[in-house]
Phi, psi and omega in degrees: 000157181268154176282170186267011180287133177242123182267126181258158177228152178277107181230129173267129181237122175263109186296343179274341185226088177288135177284164181233157171281166181301333181271010176091352178289135177282152168281150180238160175238130175253135173259117179260112182263126185206152174297338181275356180128145181274141187222147171248134173241145175223154180169204186298145182289137174220162178275168183298320181292321177294321178297318178299318179297313181295323179296314178300319180300316181291320178299331178286345183257325187223171178279171178300323181296325182270352186305309184302315180295315182295315180297314180298314181292318184292322186248006173078033176260147182249145174283134175241159181304134182290133176218115183293350182266354179287133175277119183262160179275323180216153174244134174244112179267111184286337181285326182251353184061035182258134177242129179209162178259118181289156177250127180248139173278128181262000000 
């Protein structure tokens, strides 16, 4: 099992201008909602079906409490400071194991 340490990094995120990788893929932000605390992860862009697969894979390996660290380490996502005003690309609800794309009013 993994330890519960979560390593944070100082990242400035402008929610209006997502940066991109050299191949044109956007970076994404995941909001992980949990009874253990809400967390934001960011990294390379993936689609909803791929995210669901990766989420299931991690749930088969670790508990909900260890999920953010395990997911981040396994797939190269970084924890960023939590800000409830950041518009996220996907939400992962650890209590229900539900993955969805939020809808924002513009």
